[in-house]
C-alpha positions as CSV (number, residue, x, y, z in Angstrom):
1,M,-26.1,-119.8,46.3
2,F,-23.5,-118.9,44.3
3,R,-24.2,-115.1,43.5
4,S,-24.7,-114.9,47.2
5,T,-21.3,-116.3,47.6
6,T,-19.7,-114.4,45.6
7,L,-21.4,-110.9,46.7
8,K,-19.8,-111.7,50.3
9,L,-16.9,-112.9,49.2
10,T,-16.3,-110.0,46.7
11,L,-17.0,-108.0,49.8
12,A,-14.3,-109.2,51.8
13,Y,-11.7,-108.8,49.2
14,L,-12.6,-105.2,48.7
15,G,-13.1,-104.7,52.3
16,I,-9.3,-106.0,52.7
17,I,-8.4,-104.0,49.1
18,M,-9.5,-100.4,51.0
19,I,-8.3,-101.2,54.3
20,L,-4.8,-101.6,53.0
21,S,-5.8,-98.3,50.9
22,L,-6.8,-96.4,53.9
23,I,-3.6,-97.7,55.8
24,F,-1.2,-96.6,52.6
25,S,-3.2,-93.3,52.6
26,F,-2.7,-92.9,56.2
27,M,0.9,-93.1,55.9
28,M,1.7,-91.2,52.9
29,Y,-0.6,-88.0,54.8
30,S,1.4,-88.5,58.1
31,T,5.2,-88.7,56.1
32,Y,4.1,-85.7,53.8
33,E,2.9,-83.6,56.4
34,A,5.5,-84.1,58.7
35,S,7.8,-83.4,55.7
36,L,6.5,-80.3,55.1
37,T,6.3,-79.2,58.3
38,H,10.3,-80.0,58.9
39,G,10.5,-78.0,55.4
40,F,9.3,-74.6,56.1
41,R,11.1,-74.9,60.0
42,S,14.6,-74.8,58.1
43,V,13.9,-71.6,55.8
44,P,16.1,-69.2,57.3
45,M,14.4,-66.5,59.4
46,N,16.0,-63.6,57.8
47,V,14.4,-64.2,54.6
48,F,11.4,-62.3,56.2
49,F,10.9,-59.3,57.7
50,N,8.7,-60.1,60.3
51,R,8.5,-63.3,62.2
52,D,4.3,-62.9,62.5
53,V,4.7,-62.6,59.0
54,F,6.9,-66.2,58.7
55,E,4.6,-68.0,60.3
56,G,1.7,-67.2,58.5
57,F,2.9,-67.9,55.7
58,R,4.4,-70.9,57.0
59,L,1.4,-71.8,58.0
60,Q,-1.1,-71.0,54.7
61,R,1.8,-73.1,52.4
62,I,1.5,-76.0,54.7
63,N,-2.4,-76.0,55.1
64,E,-2.6,-75.7,51.1
65,G,-0.6,-78.5,51.2
66,L,-2.1,-80.3,53.8
67,D,-5.4,-79.8,51.8
68,H,-4.1,-80.1,48.2
69,M,-2.8,-84.0,49.5
70,R,-5.7,-84.8,51.3
71,M,-8.1,-84.1,48.3
72,N,-5.7,-86.6,45.9
73,L,-5.6,-89.0,48.5
74,V,-9.9,-89.0,48.4
75,L,-9.8,-89.2,44.9
76,V,-7.0,-91.8,45.4
77,N,-9.4,-94.0,47.6
78,I,-12.4,-93.3,45.4
79,G,-10.4,-94.6,42.7
80,T,-9.3,-97.8,44.4
81,L,-12.9,-98.2,45.1
82,V,-14.2,-98.4,41.9
83,L,-11.5,-100.4,40.5
84,G,-11.2,-102.7,43.6
85,G,-14.4,-103.9,43.2
86,A,-14.1,-104.9,39.8
87,A,-10.8,-106.3,40.3
88,S,-12.6,-108.3,43.6
89,Y,-15.7,-109.5,41.7
90,V,-13.3,-110.9,38.7
91,L,-11.2,-112.6,42.0
92,A,-14.3,-113.9,43.9
93,R,-15.2,-115.4,40.4
94,R,-12.1,-117.0,39.5
95,S,-11.7,-118.0,43.3
96,L,-15.2,-119.7,43.1
97,Q,-15.2,-121.3,39.3
98,P,-13.7,-124.1,40.4
99,L,-16.0,-124.5,43.2
100,E,-18.7,-123.8,41.3
101,Q,-18.1,-126.1,38.3
102,A,-17.6,-129.2,40.4
103,F,-20.7,-128.5,42.0
104,G,-22.3,-128.3,38.4
105,L,-21.1,-131.7,37.7
106,Q,-22.1,-133.4,41.2
107,T,-25.8,-132.5,40.6
108,R,-25.6,-133.0,37.3
109,F,-24.5,-136.6,38.2
110,T,-26.7,-137.1,40.6
111,S,-29.7,-136.0,38.6
112,D,-28.1,-138.0,35.8
113,A,-27.5,-141.4,38.0
114,S,-31.3,-141.1,39.7
115,H,-33.0,-141.1,36.3
116,E,-30.9,-144.2,35.0
117,L,-31.8,-146.1,38.4
118,R,-35.0,-144.8,38.6
119,T,-36.5,-146.2,35.0
120,P,-35.2,-149.6,35.8
121,L,-37.0,-149.6,39.1
122,A,-40.1,-148.4,37.9
123,N,-40.3,-151.4,35.5
124,M,-39.9,-153.7,38.2
125,Q,-42.6,-151.5,40.3
126,T,-45.0,-151.8,37.7
127,E,-44.6,-155.7,37.0
128,I,-45.1,-156.5,40.6
129,E,-48.5,-154.6,40.9
130,V,-49.6,-155.5,38.0
131,A,-49.0,-159.3,39.0
132,L,-50.4,-158.7,42.7
133,R,-53.4,-157.5,41.3
134,D,-53.9,-160.4,39.0
135,P,-55.9,-162.9,40.8
136,E,-55.3,-165.8,38.1
137,L,-51.4,-165.2,38.0
138,T,-50.2,-169.0,36.5
139,K,-47.0,-170.3,37.3
140,V,-45.7,-169.2,33.8
141,Q,-46.8,-166.0,33.6
142,A,-44.9,-165.6,37.2
143,K,-41.8,-166.9,36.3
144,A,-41.7,-164.7,33.4
145,I,-42.0,-161.7,35.3
146,L,-39.5,-162.4,37.8
147,A,-37.1,-163.2,35.1
148,S,-37.9,-160.1,33.5
149,N,-37.1,-158.8,37.1
150,L,-33.7,-160.2,37.0
151,E,-33.2,-158.5,33.8
152,E,-33.8,-155.3,35.5
153,V,-31.6,-156.2,38.3
154,Q,-28.5,-157.1,36.6
155,R,-29.2,-153.9,34.3
156,L,-29.0,-152.5,38.1
157,R,-26.1,-154.4,38.9
158,S,-24.0,-152.7,35.7
159,L,-25.1,-149.8,36.3
160,S,-23.8,-149.6,40.1
161,E,-20.3,-151.6,39.3
162,G,-19.9,-148.7,36.7
163,L,-20.4,-146.1,38.9
164,L,-18.2,-147.8,41.4
165,Q,-15.3,-148.3,39.5
166,L,-15.8,-144.2,37.8
167,S,-15.1,-143.3,41.9
168,Q,-12.3,-145.6,41.9
169,A,-10.8,-144.3,38.5
170,A,-10.9,-140.8,40.1
171,D,-9.6,-141.6,43.8
172,N,-6.8,-144.1,43.1
173,K,-3.4,-142.8,42.7
174,I,-1.8,-145.6,40.6
175,A,1.7,-147.0,40.5
176,L,3.2,-147.1,37.0
177,E,5.3,-149.4,36.2
178,P,6.3,-151.2,32.4
179,I,4.1,-153.0,30.7
180,R,4.3,-155.2,27.3
181,L,1.3,-153.5,25.5
182,Q,0.8,-156.7,22.9
183,K,-0.1,-159.0,26.1
184,I,-2.5,-156.4,27.6
185,I,-4.1,-156.0,24.3
186,E,-4.2,-159.9,23.7
187,S,-6.0,-160.6,27.3
188,A,-8.4,-157.8,26.3
189,L,-9.0,-159.6,23.1
190,R,-10.2,-162.7,24.6
191,T,-12.0,-161.5,27.0
192,V,-14.6,-159.8,24.2
193,E,-13.6,-163.1,21.9
194,A,-17.5,-164.7,22.3
195,Q,-19.4,-161.1,22.1
196,A,-17.4,-160.7,18.9
197,N,-17.6,-164.5,17.4
198,I,-21.5,-163.6,18.1
199,R,-21.6,-160.7,16.0
200,H,-19.2,-162.4,13.4
201,I,-16.9,-159.6,14.0
202,T,-13.3,-160.2,13.1
203,F,-10.4,-158.5,14.2
204,D,-7.1,-157.1,12.6
205,Q,-4.3,-156.4,14.6
206,D,-1.3,-154.6,14.0
207,I,0.7,-154.3,17.3
208,A,4.5,-153.1,17.6
209,D,6.3,-154.6,20.5
210,L,6.2,-151.7,22.7
211,S,6.3,-151.2,26.6
212,V,4.5,-148.4,28.0
213,S,4.2,-146.8,31.5
214,G,1.1,-148.4,33.3
215,T,-0.9,-151.0,35.6
216,S,-1.7,-154.4,34.0
217,Q,-5.2,-154.3,35.3
218,G,-6.0,-150.2,34.3
219,L,-4.9,-151.4,30.9
220,R,-6.3,-154.3,30.3
221,Q,-9.7,-153.0,31.4
222,L,-9.4,-149.4,29.3
223,F,-9.1,-151.7,26.0
224,V,-11.5,-153.9,26.9
225,I,-14.0,-151.2,27.4
226,L,-12.7,-149.5,23.6
227,L,-12.9,-153.1,22.1
228,D,-16.3,-153.9,23.4
229,N,-17.9,-150.6,22.7
230,A,-16.5,-151.1,18.8
231,I,-18.5,-154.8,18.7
232,K,-21.1,-153.4,20.3
233,Y,-21.8,-150.2,17.4
234,S,-20.2,-152.6,14.8
235,A,-22.5,-154.1,11.7
236,E,-22.3,-157.6,11.6
237,H,-19.8,-159.3,9.4
238,T,-17.1,-156.5,10.0
239,T,-13.4,-155.8,11.0
240,V,-12.6,-154.3,14.1
241,T,-8.8,-153.0,13.7
242,I,-6.3,-152.4,16.0
243,K,-2.7,-150.7,16.0
244,A,-0.1,-149.9,18.0
245,R,2.8,-147.5,16.7
246,T,5.7,-144.8,18.5
247,S,4.5,-141.0,18.4
248,G,7.6,-139.4,19.3
249,K,7.8,-140.7,23.2
250,H,4.9,-142.2,23.6
251,A,2.3,-145.4,22.2
252,A,-0.6,-144.3,19.7
253,I,-3.1,-147.8,19.9
254,T,-5.8,-147.3,17.9
255,V,-9.2,-148.9,18.1
256,A,-11.7,-148.3,14.6
257,D,-14.9,-150.1,13.8
258,Q,-16.8,-150.0,10.8
259,G,-19.9,-149.2,12.7
260,C,-22.9,-145.9,12.0
261,G,-20.1,-143.8,13.5
262,I,-20.6,-140.2,15.5
263,P,-21.5,-137.0,14.3
264,A,-19.9,-134.3,14.6
265,H,-21.4,-132.5,17.1
266,A,-21.5,-135.4,19.8
267,L,-18.1,-136.2,19.1
268,E,-16.7,-133.7,22.3
269,H,-19.5,-135.3,24.3
270,V,-18.6,-139.4,24.3
271,F,-16.6,-139.6,27.1
272,E,-19.0,-137.6,29.5
273,R,-20.9,-139.8,32.2
274,F,-24.1,-141.1,31.1
275,Y,-23.9,-139.7,27.1
276,R,-25.3,-141.9,24.6
277,V,-25.5,-140.8,21.2
278,D,-29.1,-142.3,20.3
279,Q,-29.8,-140.1,17.1
280,S,-27.2,-142.0,15.4
281,R,-27.0,-145.5,16.9
282,T,-30.6,-146.7,17.9
283,R,-30.9,-149.2,15.4
284,N,-28.3,-151.1,17.2
285,Q,-30.7,-151.2,20.2
286,V,-27.4,-151.0,22.3
287,D,-27.5,-151.7,26.2
288,G,-25.7,-149.5,28.7
289,Y,-25.3,-146.8,30.4
290,G,-23.0,-144.4,28.3
291,L,-20.4,-145.0,31.4
292,G,-18.0,-147.4,29.5
293,L,-16.3,-144.4,27.7
294,S,-15.9,-142.2,30.7
295,I,-14.4,-144.6,33.0
296,A,-12.2,-145.5,30.2
297,K,-11.3,-141.5,29.8
298,Q,-10.1,-141.6,34.0
299,I,-8.0,-144.4,33.2
300,V,-5.9,-142.8,30.4
301,E,-5.7,-139.6,32.8
302,A,-4.5,-141.8,35.7
303,H,-2.3,-143.1,33.2
304,H,-1.1,-139.2,32.3
305,G,-2.1,-140.7,29.1
306,D,-4.7,-138.9,26.3
307,I,-7.4,-140.3,24.5
308,S,-9.3,-138.8,21.6
309,A,-12.2,-140.1,19.5
310,T,-12.7,-139.1,15.1
311,S,-15.3,-140.5,13.2
312,Q,-17.5,-140.2,10.0
313,P,-20.7,-141.1,10.5
314,G,-22.1,-143.7,8.2
315,K,-18.4,-145.5,8.2
316,G,-17.1,-146.1,11.9
317,S,-15.4,-144.5,14.6
318,M,-11.8,-144.4,15.9
319,F,-10.8,-144.4,19.5
320,T,-6.8,-143.6,19.7
321,V,-4.7,-143.8,23.0
322,K,-1.9,-142.7,24.2
323,L,0.5,-143.9,26.8
324,S,4.2,-142.8,27.4
325,L,6.4,-145.3,26.6
326,S,8.4,-146.8,29.5
327,I,12.4,-146.2,29.4
């Protein structure tokens, strides 16, 4: 689709360039012809012994000049056609590149979302079909199937809520206000405290009393995602460290775990939708769709900040968020 669109746009650009070139050539030719004719008319007649000789000389020189001019203009237009074609193609590709990238991301997003939706739906369909074919299905078995289906429904609900959050984070324009960082992080810690207690994970806090530009709801969700991610991928009886310090005109907040870490080749992809580092993290059997860090990244970008990740496989990962300090 984009190839044909690129060709059409290239031809359109080239047509505009050639029309302008031909108009310019016509104006140049007309101006040169008028100038050449006027120049020979100003030559004194007494220079020549005969009027016919003068007229013949004048017409010859005018025709020679016009022929030379026409040849130069033809060469110029040929060069314009070649260079204009190349320039038009580059310009067309540059014009369509954002659309092509957006279309590619949309196609990939649709494909990934469809795949994630298909898995729980297929599981539910299989269990129900098997149950319906069993004439001796007991109440206990039926309840077990319903419980399994309920888990799949909860997974689908989690996925739909994640997709909705991604959409809202991308579309909403937020109004920034001064937010006390320590208060927001403490609220996020209380949210994930029960999950951390189950895995016997403790928190080590070192948070300076800073104010950043943001929204309470957005920043709380951001740190809940990062802390939840750290807990999920940490080994039991380990520590998650949260630090906040000033870095120039920004606050730098780090969340570090002691989990299995992320391979170097995967670090650049961890903020992509539906991306999960399966090979390095399957031993933890972590549920999820790989949407959390994508949502975190969009929240940070909406706050005009920056988020990055560093990791050492086998030793843990650290996520760093930089937010503008509130003046």
